[in-house]
C-alpha positions as CSV (number, residue, x, y, z in Angstrom):
1,X,0.0,0.0,0.0
2,X,1.4,3.4,-1.0
3,X,2.2,5.6,1.9
4,X,0.2,8.8,2.1
5,X,2.3,12.0,1.6
6,X,2.0,14.4,4.6
7,X,4.2,17.5,4.2
8,X,4.2,20.9,6.1
9,X,5.4,24.2,4.8
10,X,5.5,27.1,7.4
11,X,5.6,30.6,6.1
12,X,6.8,33.3,8.5
13,X,7.5,37.0,8.2
14,X,10.6,39.0,8.8
15,X,10.9,42.3,10.7
16,X,8.1,44.0,8.7
17,X,4.5,43.1,8.3
18,X,2.3,43.7,5.2
19,X,5.0,42.6,2.6
20,X,3.1,39.6,1.1
21,X,3.2,36.5,3.2
22,X,-0.3,35.8,2.1
23,X,0.5,36.0,-1.6
24,X,3.8,34.1,-1.1
25,X,1.8,31.4,0.6
26,X,-0.9,31.3,-2.1
27,X,1.7,31.4,-4.9
28,X,3.8,28.5,-3.5
29,X,0.6,26.5,-3.0
30,X,-0.4,27.3,-6.6
31,X,3.0,26.2,-7.9
32,X,2.8,22.8,-6.0
33,X,-0.7,22.4,-7.2
34,X,0.4,22.8,-10.8
35,X,3.1,20.2,-10.2
36,X,0.3,17.7,-9.4
37,X,0.1,17.7,-5.7
38,X,-3.1,18.1,-3.6
39,X,-2.4,21.3,-1.6
40,X,-4.2,23.4,0.9
41,X,-3.3,26.4,3.1
42,X,-3.9,27.5,6.7
43,X,-3.8,30.9,8.2
44,X,-2.8,31.4,11.8
45,X,-3.6,35.0,13.1
46,X,-2.1,35.9,16.5
47,X,-5.0,38.1,17.8
48,X,-7.1,36.8,20.6
49,X,-10.4,37.4,18.8
50,X,-12.1,34.1,18.0
51,X,-12.6,35.4,14.4
52,X,-12.4,38.6,12.3
53,X,-16.2,39.3,12.4
54,X,-16.0,42.0,15.0
55,X,-13.0,43.8,13.6
56,X,-13.0,47.2,12.0
57,X,-12.4,46.9,8.2
58,X,-10.5,50.2,8.2
59,X,-7.9,48.8,10.7
60,X,-7.9,45.1,9.7
61,X,-9.0,45.1,6.0
62,X,-11.7,42.9,4.5
63,X,-13.5,40.2,6.5
64,X,-13.7,37.2,4.2
65,X,-16.4,34.5,4.7
66,X,-15.8,30.8,4.0
67,X,-18.7,28.5,2.8
68,X,-19.3,27.3,6.3
69,X,-19.7,30.8,7.7
70,X,-16.3,31.6,9.2
71,X,-15.5,35.2,9.3
72,X,-11.8,35.3,8.7
73,X,-8.7,37.1,7.4
74,X,-8.5,38.3,3.8
75,X,-5.6,35.9,3.2
76,X,-8.1,33.1,3.2
77,X,-9.6,34.8,0.1
78,X,-6.3,34.8,-1.6
79,X,-5.9,31.1,-1.0
80,X,-9.2,30.4,-2.5
81,X,-8.6,32.5,-5.5
82,X,-5.1,31.1,-6.3
83,X,-6.1,27.4,-5.6
84,X,-9.7,27.7,-6.8
85,X,-10.5,25.8,-3.7
86,X,-13.2,26.3,-1.0
87,X,-11.5,26.9,2.3
88,X,-13.3,26.0,5.6
89,X,-13.1,26.6,9.3
90,X,-10.4,23.9,9.5
91,X,-8.0,26.2,7.7
92,X,-8.3,29.2,10.0
93,X,-6.7,29.6,13.4
94,X,-6.5,32.4,15.9
95,X,-5.0,32.6,19.4
96,X,-8.6,33.1,20.7
97,X,-9.7,29.9,18.8
98,X,-6.8,27.9,20.0
99,X,-7.2,28.9,23.7
100,X,-11.0,28.5,23.6
101,X,-10.6,25.0,22.2
102,X,-8.0,24.0,24.9
103,X,-10.0,25.4,27.7
104,X,-13.1,23.5,26.3
105,X,-11.2,20.3,26.1
106,X,-9.9,20.7,29.7
107,X,-13.5,21.2,31.0
108,X,-14.6,18.0,29.3
109,X,-11.7,16.1,31.0
110,X,-10.1,15.3,27.7
111,X,-6.7,15.9,29.2
112,X,-7.5,13.1,31.7
113,X,-6.8,15.2,34.8
114,X,-3.4,16.6,33.8
115,X,-2.3,20.0,34.6
116,X,-3.0,21.9,31.4
117,X,-0.2,24.2,30.5
118,X,0.6,26.9,27.9
119,X,3.5,24.6,26.8
120,X,3.0,21.9,25.5
121,X,-0.8,21.9,25.3
122,X,-1.3,25.2,23.3
123,X,1.3,24.2,20.6
124,X,-0.2,20.7,20.6
125,X,-3.7,22.1,19.8
126,X,-2.2,24.2,17.0
127,X,-0.7,21.0,15.4
128,X,-3.9,19.1,16.0
129,X,-5.8,21.7,14.1
130,X,-3.3,21.8,11.3
131,X,-3.5,18.1,10.8
132,X,-7.3,18.3,10.9
133,X,-7.1,20.7,8.0
134,X,-4.8,18.7,6.0
135,X,-7.0,15.6,6.6
136,X,-10.3,17.4,5.9
137,X,-9.0,18.8,2.6
138,X,-7.5,15.5,1.6
139,X,-4.2,17.3,1.0
140,X,-0.7,16.0,0.6
141,X,1.0,19.3,1.4
142,X,-0.3,21.9,3.7
143,X,1.1,25.5,3.8
144,X,0.9,27.3,7.1
145,X,1.1,31.1,7.2
146,X,1.9,32.4,10.6
147,X,0.7,36.0,10.8
148,X,2.7,39.0,12.0
149,X,6.5,38.9,12.2
150,X,9.3,37.1,13.9
151,X,10.2,38.3,17.5
152,X,6.6,39.2,18.4
153,X,5.8,37.8,21.7
154,X,2.3,36.7,20.4
155,X,3.8,34.5,17.7
156,X,6.1,32.5,20.0
157,X,3.6,29.6,20.6
158,X,2.9,29.2,17.0
159,X,6.7,29.1,16.2
160,X,7.0,26.6,19.0
161,X,4.3,24.4,17.4
162,X,6.3,24.5,14.2
163,X,9.6,23.7,15.9
164,X,8.0,20.8,17.7
165,X,6.7,19.4,14.5
166,X,9.9,19.7,12.8
167,X,11.8,17.9,15.6
168,X,9.4,15.0,15.1
169,X,9.3,15.0,11.4
170,X,12.5,16.7,10.1
171,X,12.1,15.3,6.6
172,X,8.5,16.5,6.2
173,X,8.7,20.1,7.4
174,X,10.0,23.2,5.6
175,X,10.4,26.8,6.7
176,X,10.1,29.7,4.3
177,X,11.0,33.2,5.6
178,X,9.5,36.3,3.8
179,X,11.8,39.2,4.5
180,X,12.0,42.7,3.2
181,X,15.2,44.3,1.9
182,X,14.8,48.0,2.0
183,X,16.7,50.5,-0.3
184,X,16.9,53.7,1.6
185,X,16.9,56.7,-0.7
186,X,19.7,58.6,1.1
187,X,21.9,55.4,0.7
188,X,20.8,54.1,-2.6
189,X,21.8,50.5,-1.8
190,X,19.7,47.4,-1.0
191,X,20.3,46.5,2.8
192,X,20.3,42.8,4.0
193,X,20.8,43.5,7.7
194,X,16.9,43.4,8.5
195,X,16.9,39.9,6.9
196,X,20.0,38.9,8.9
197,X,18.3,40.0,12.1
198,X,15.0,38.2,11.1
199,X,16.9,35.0,10.6
200,X,18.8,35.3,13.9
201,X,15.5,36.0,15.7
202,X,14.0,33.0,14.1
203,X,17.0,30.9,15.2
204,X,16.4,32.0,18.7
205,X,13.0,30.2,18.5
206,X,14.8,27.1,17.4
207,X,14.0,27.4,13.7
208,X,16.4,27.8,10.7
209,X,14.7,28.9,7.4
210,X,15.2,26.5,4.5
211,X,14.1,29.2,1.9
212,X,14.2,32.9,2.1
213,X,11.9,34.9,-0.1
214,X,13.5,38.3,-0.6
215,X,11.0,41.0,-1.0
216,X,12.1,44.5,-2.3
217,X,11.3,47.1,-4.8
218,X,13.7,45.6,-7.4
219,X,15.0,42.0,-8.1
220,X,17.7,40.8,-5.9
221,X,21.2,40.9,-7.3
222,X,24.1,38.4,-6.9
223,X,26.1,40.3,-4.2
224,X,23.0,40.5,-2.0
225,X,22.3,36.8,-2.6
226,X,25.8,35.9,-1.6
227,X,25.6,38.0,1.5
228,X,22.4,36.6,2.6
229,X,23.6,33.1,2.0
230,X,26.8,33.6,4.0
231,X,25.2,35.3,7.0
232,X,21.9,33.4,7.1
233,X,23.2,29.9,6.6
234,X,21.2,29.1,3.5
235,X,22.1,28.0,0.0
236,X,22.2,30.7,-2.6
237,X,19.8,28.8,-4.6
238,X,17.2,29.0,-1.9
239,X,17.1,32.7,-1.8
240,X,14.2,33.7,-4.1
241,X,13.9,37.1,-5.5
242,X,10.5,38.7,-5.1
243,X,10.5,42.3,-6.6
244,X,7.5,44.5,-6.5
245,X,5.1,43.8,-9.4
246,X,1.8,45.3,-10.6
247,X,-0.3,42.2,-10.2
248,X,-0.3,39.4,-7.7
249,X,-1.0,36.7,-10.2
250,X,2.5,37.0,-11.7
251,X,4.2,36.0,-8.5
252,X,4.0,32.3,-9.1
253,X,5.8,32.7,-12.4
254,X,8.4,34.9,-10.8
255,X,9.0,32.4,-8.2
256,X,9.5,29.6,-10.8
257,X,12.3,31.7,-12.4
258,X,14.2,30.9,-9.3
259,X,13.1,27.3,-9.4
260,X,11.3,27.5,-6.0
261,X,9.1,24.6,-6.9
262,X,12.0,22.2,-7.7
263,X,13.8,23.3,-4.6
264,X,10.8,22.6,-2.3
265,X,10.3,19.2,-3.9
266,X,13.9,18.3,-3.4
267,X,14.0,19.4,0.2
268,X,10.9,17.4,0.9
269,X,12.1,14.4,-1.0
270,X,9.1,14.5,-3.3
271,X,8.9,13.5,-7.0
272,X,6.8,15.6,-9.3
273,X,3.3,14.4,-9.5
274,X,3.1,15.4,-13.2
275,X,4.8,17.7,-15.7
276,X,4.2,21.2,-14.4
277,X,2.1,23.1,-17.0
278,X,1.8,26.7,-16.3
279,X,0.2,27.5,-19.8
280,X,-3.2,28.6,-18.4
281,X,-1.7,30.7,-15.7
282,X,0.8,32.2,-18.2
283,X,-2.0,33.0,-20.5
284,X,-3.9,34.9,-17.7
285,X,-0.7,36.8,-16.9
286,X,-0.1,37.7,-20.6
287,X,-3.6,39.2,-20.7
288,X,-3.0,41.2,-17.5
289,X,0.2,42.6,-18.7
290,X,-1.0,43.3,-22.2
291,X,-0.7,47.3,-22.3
292,X,-3.0,47.6,-25.3
293,X,-6.0,46.5,-23.5
294,X,-8.9,49.0,-23.7
295,X,-9.6,50.6,-20.3
296,X,-12.8,50.4,-18.5
297,X,-13.7,52.9,-15.7
298,X,-15.5,51.3,-12.7
299,X,-16.5,53.4,-9.6
300,X,-16.7,51.8,-6.2
301,X,-18.9,53.9,-4.0
302,X,-18.0,53.1,-0.3
303,X,-16.8,54.5,3.0
304,X,-14.1,52.1,4.2
305,X,-11.4,53.9,2.3
306,X,-9.3,56.0,4.6
307,X,-7.1,55.4,7.5
308,X,-5.5,58.7,8.4
309,X,-3.8,60.1,5.3
310,X,-3.8,56.7,3.5
311,X,-6.3,54.9,1.3
312,X,-7.0,51.3,2.5
313,X,-7.8,49.2,-0.6
314,X,-7.9,46.0,1.6
315,X,-11.3,46.9,2.9
316,X,-12.8,45.8,-0.5
317,X,-10.1,43.5,-1.7
318,X,-12.5,40.6,-2.9
319,X,-14.6,43.2,-4.8
320,X,-11.5,44.7,-6.5
321,X,-10.3,41.3,-7.5
322,X,-13.7,40.1,-8.9
323,X,-13.8,43.3,-11.1
324,X,-10.4,42.5,-12.3
325,X,-11.2,38.9,-13.1
326,X,-14.2,39.8,-15.2
327,X,-12.4,42.7,-16.9
328,X,-9.5,40.5,-17.9
329,X,-12.0,37.8,-19.2
330,X,-13.0,40.5,-21.8
331,X,-9.4,41.6,-22.3
332,X,-10.1,44.9,-20.6
333,X,-7.9,47.0,-18.2
334,X,-9.9,48.0,-15.2
335,X,-9.5,51.5,-13.9
336,X,-11.0,51.3,-10.5
337,X,-11.9,54.6,-8.9
338,X,-12.6,55.1,-5.1
339,X,-15.5,57.4,-4.5
340,X,-16.2,58.2,-0.9
341,X,-19.9,58.4,-0.4
342,X,-19.5,61.0,2.2
343,X,-18.2,63.4,-0.5
344,X,-21.5,63.0,-2.4
345,X,-23.5,64.1,0.7
346,X,-21.1,67.2,1.3
347,X,-21.2,68.4,-2.3
348,X,-24.3,68.2,-4.4
349,X,-22.4,68.5,-7.6
350,X,-20.2,65.5,-6.7
351,X,-22.7,62.9,-7.9
352,X,-22.4,64.3,-11.5
353,X,-18.7,63.0,-11.6
354,X,-20.3,59.4,-11.7
355,X,-21.1,60.1,-15.4
356,X,-17.5,59.3,-16.3
357,X,-17.9,55.7,-15.0
358,X,-18.9,52.8,-17.3
359,X,-20.2,51.0,-14.2
360,X,-20.9,51.6,-10.6
361,X,-20.6,49.2,-7.7
362,X,-21.9,49.7,-4.2
363,X,-20.4,47.2,-1.9
364,X,-21.2,45.9,1.6
365,X,-20.9,47.7,4.8
366,X,-22.5,48.6,8.1
367,X,-23.9,51.7,9.8
368,X,-25.4,55.0,8.7
369,X,-22.3,57.1,7.7
370,X,-22.3,58.0,4.1
371,X,-25.7,56.2,3.3
372,X,-27.4,59.0,1.7
373,X,-24.5,59.6,-0.6
374,X,-24.7,56.0,-1.7
375,X,-28.3,56.3,-2.3
376,X,-27.9,59.3,-4.5
377,X,-25.2,57.4,-6.5
378,X,-27.7,54.5,-7.0
379,X,-30.3,57.1,-8.2
380,X,-27.9,58.4,-10.7
381,X,-26.9,55.0,-12.0
382,X,-30.6,54.1,-12.5
383,X,-31.6,57.4,-14.1
384,X,-28.6,57.4,-16.5
385,X,-28.6,53.8,-17.5
386,X,-25.2,53.2,-16.0
387,X,-24.7,49.5,-15.2
388,X,-25.0,49.1,-11.5
389,X,-24.2,46.2,-9.0
390,X,-25.2,46.4,-5.4
391,X,-23.6,44.0,-3.1
392,X,-25.2,43.1,0.3
393,X,-25.8,46.5,1.8
394,X,-25.7,47.9,-1.8
395,X,-28.7,45.8,-2.5
396,X,-30.5,47.0,0.6
397,X,-29.8,50.6,-0.3
398,X,-31.0,50.0,-3.9
399,X,-34.3,48.7,-2.4
400,X,-34.6,51.8,-0.2
401,X,-33.9,54.1,-3.4
402,X,-36.6,52.3,-5.3
403,X,-39.1,52.4,-2.5
404,X,-38.5,56.2,-2.1
405,X,-38.3,57.3,-5.7
406,X,-40.4,54.8,-7.7
407,X,-42.9,53.4,-5.1
408,X,-43.8,56.7,-3.4
409,X,-42.5,55.7,0.0
410,X,-40.5,58.8,0.6
411,X,-39.6,57.9,4.2
412,X,-38.5,54.3,3.3
413,X,-35.4,53.3,5.2
414,X,-33.6,50.4,7.0
415,X,-34.1,49.9,10.7
416,X,-30.3,49.8,10.9
417,X,-30.2,53.3,9.9
418,X,-33.4,54.6,11.4
419,X,-35.0,52.1,13.9
420,X,-38.3,54.1,14.0
421,X,-38.6,54.6,10.2
422,X,-42.3,54.7,8.9
423,X,-41.4,52.3,6.0
424,X,-38.9,49.7,7.1
425,X,-38.3,48.1,3.8
426,X,-35.1,46.6,5.2
427,X,-35.5,45.1,8.6
428,X,-34.2,42.4,11.0
429,X,-35.7,39.1,10.9
430,X,-37.0,37.7,14.3
431,X,-34.0,35.5,15.0
432,X,-31.7,38.4,14.5
433,X,-33.6,40.6,16.9
434,X,-33.2,38.1,19.5
435,X,-29.4,37.8,19.0
436,X,-29.0,41.6,19.2
437,X,-31.2,41.8,22.3
438,X,-28.8,39.2,24.0
439,X,-25.8,41.3,22.6
440,X,-24.6,38.2,20.6
441,X,-22.7,40.2,17.8
442,X,-19.9,37.7,17.0
443,X,-20.8,35.1,14.3
444,X,-24.4,36.1,14.7
445,X,-25.3,37.1,11.2
446,X,-26.5,35.2,8.2
447,X,-23.2,33.7,7.3
448,X,-21.8,31.2,4.8
449,X,-23.6,29.5,1.8
450,X,-27.3,29.8,1.5
451,X,-29.5,28.5,-1.2
452,X,-30.8,30.8,-3.9
453,X,-33.5,30.2,-6.5
454,X,-32.7,32.5,-9.5
455,X,-35.9,32.9,-11.5
456,X,-36.1,32.5,-15.4
457,X,-36.3,35.5,-17.7
458,X,-34.1,37.7,-15.4
459,X,-30.7,39.3,-16.1
460,X,-29.3,37.1,-13.3
461,X,-30.7,33.9,-14.7
462,X,-29.2,34.7,-18.0
463,X,-25.8,35.6,-16.5
464,X,-25.4,32.3,-14.6
465,X,-26.5,30.3,-17.7
466,X,-24.2,32.2,-20.1
467,X,-21.2,31.6,-17.8
468,X,-22.0,27.9,-17.6
469,X,-21.5,28.4,-13.8
470,X,-20.2,25.1,-12.4
471,X,-21.8,25.8,-9.1
472,X,-25.4,25.6,-10.4
473,X,-26.8,22.6,-8.6
474,X,-29.9,22.1,-10.8
475,X,-32.1,23.7,-13.3
476,X,-35.9,23.4,-13.1
477,X,-39.0,25.2,-14.5
478,X,-38.7,27.3,-11.3
479,X,-35.3,28.5,-12.2
480,X,-31.7,27.8,-11.1
481,X,-30.8,26.3,-7.9
482,X,-27.4,27.4,-6.3
483,X,-25.6,28.6,-3.3
484,X,-24.0,31.9,-2.6
485,X,-22.1,33.3,0.4
486,X,-23.6,35.8,2.9
487,X,-22.6,38.1,5.7
488,X,-25.3,40.3,6.9
489,X,-27.9,40.8,9.6
490,X,-30.7,42.9,7.9
491,X,-33.1,41.7,5.2
492,X,-35.6,42.7,2.6
493,X,-38.8,43.2,4.5
494,X,-41.4,40.9,2.9
495,X,-44.2,43.1,4.2
496,X,-43.4,45.5,1.4
497,X,-42.7,42.8,-1.4
498,X,-46.1,43.0,-3.1
499,X,-46.2,46.8,-3.1
500,X,-42.6,47.1,-4.6
501,X,-43.2,44.4,-7.3
502,X,-46.4,46.1,-8.4
503,X,-44.3,49.3,-8.8
504,X,-41.9,47.4,-11.2
505,X,-39.2,45.9,-8.8
506,X,-38.2,42.4,-10.0
507,X,-37.5,39.7,-7.3
508,X,-35.0,37.7,-9.3
509,X,-33.7,35.4,-6.5
510,X,-35.2,34.0,-3.4
511,X,-33.9,31.7,-0.6
512,X,-36.5,28.9,-0.9
513,X,-36.2,27.7,2.7
514,X,-36.8,31.0,4.5
515,X,-38.5,32.9,1.6
516,X,-35.9,35.6,1.8
517,X,-35.1,37.9,-1.1
518,X,-31.7,37.4,-2.6
519,X,-31.6,39.3,-5.8
520,X,-33.5,42.4,-7.1
521,X,-33.6,43.9,-10.6
522,X,-35.4,46.6,-12.4
523,X,-36.9,46.8,-15.9
524,X,-35.7,48.7,-18.9
525,X,-32.0,49.1,-17.7
526,X,-28.9,47.5,-19.2
527,X,-27.8,46.1,-15.9
528,X,-29.3,47.1,-12.5
529,X,-28.8,44.2,-10.1
530,X,-28.7,44.1,-6.3
531,X,-27.7,40.8,-4.4
532,X,-28.0,40.2,-0.8
533,X,-25.1,37.8,-1.0
534,X,-21.4,38.4,-1.7
535,X,-20.6,37.0,-5.2
536,X,-17.1,38.5,-5.0
537,X,-16.1,35.7,-2.5
538,X,-16.6,33.1,-5.3
539,X,-14.8,34.9,-8.1
540,X,-11.6,33.3,-9.4
541,X,-9.0,34.7,-11.7
542,X,-9.5,31.8,-14.2
543,X,-13.3,31.6,-13.4
544,X,-14.9,35.0,-12.8
545,X,-18.3,35.1,-11.1
546,X,-21.2,35.3,-13.5
547,X,-22.8,38.4,-12.1
548,X,-19.6,40.4,-12.3
549,X,-18.9,39.0,-15.8
550,X,-22.2,40.3,-17.0
551,X,-21.8,43.5,-15.1
552,X,-18.6,44.2,-17.0
553,X,-20.0,42.9,-20.2
554,X,-22.6,45.6,-20.2
555,X,-20.3,48.2,-18.8
556,X,-17.9,47.8,-21.7
557,X,-20.8,48.7,-24.0
558,X,-21.2,52.2,-22.4
């Protein structure tokens, strides 16, 4: 009987965060997948939060949602997009999750009366969860990204878990260090000292990196490679140059220039599963890099953009990537413009600037700030026949806009914005009201995949069929049955459904189990679609989501 392959690759950061550990992990995973191995990836976040659901998107970035309803770090989204694989709760760890699990196991006497200690029981739980993810996904190789940087106190237990695993299975464990090499302007030379310190700090945790991914503005030169090799105790061939690039999907190809795939396979004593064929990925990258592509201007009307003097694109990263995927599908170059909805509220003429866009997206969000600006933008898109896609909160606001301006309910609103509104066209369902009364905010929303019946003779129905969407479960006279991912608490209020449909609102999609509205459309418009779910979570670079595809298809005609 052939022995099952079980290999572990830990990806850790140097002295600086935000330099691309997630993309490095995703890229290595993709390379190994192309080599023919079954691969999955795990993210370990050092914060004490159980999940990312209660975090501020301006500070933390987008909250990604898995199919089984876990609110997690945006890196999980990158894993899914690169691997075209649905990640689950098994692939996401936080300090809070690990400690909660250990405490729960202790309360159930699963430690058989032992004194439960931080070491070894916390690292053991980390390893138990990593093995659980590997088994659940049926993977042969698992990549484990440890969030943060080396030397941080909060990472020590995760590094200890990795060290323990390496001690037990030295031939099956590999360490990749992602380190930044700055080029100070006043010096004009690439400096290796931060990487040397990162390796030394990692050594103090009992870990020696096998591969160093050298992030910098420009490619790594030979003198720097030699210096890192000499001072960091690694083979020069195991130092991978990772210069800044314009698109993340080029990273696997860049890594392969330094033969990272072959180096990893050699170190883990693995033979190639098949001849590596990067043709599809290369074709995608060729389209992305084509400078002759026609540009298409898409406006995102949101509010989670600014943190101090900086613009934080990470708040809507899945939306951005979904727009890119569909634009590249049509060989277009997306020009994404950030439009703060608060500006529309402050300056009446600001809404006119929306006329320069070929399409308008109103993404998800929470709270009342900037809402009237978003509604004005939706009105403008509807009245000027600009393709519009409303996501989650964007769908709810499109419902409010329709109720106010086309159904005569001038005071229509959401109870999230105005609890005592006269016409609550968007409201909480009873189960959500109970959770809020009990102040159960974490993981209390409608999360993960929910069924959707997409009705025939609608724009959405045509979009899914046209794309030959592989996630369509079945097609009947009633329409298309499929599942989409959710993250929200408020819903379309069915009390107003008959009134709004009589005024021309099209209910294009419903959740058949709970009779909840999932998709709305309007007549006589090239593309005006609002969805209660988050289609951006299912978009992939080689397989764009059908609704984004059709949105871009109509936008390119403007």
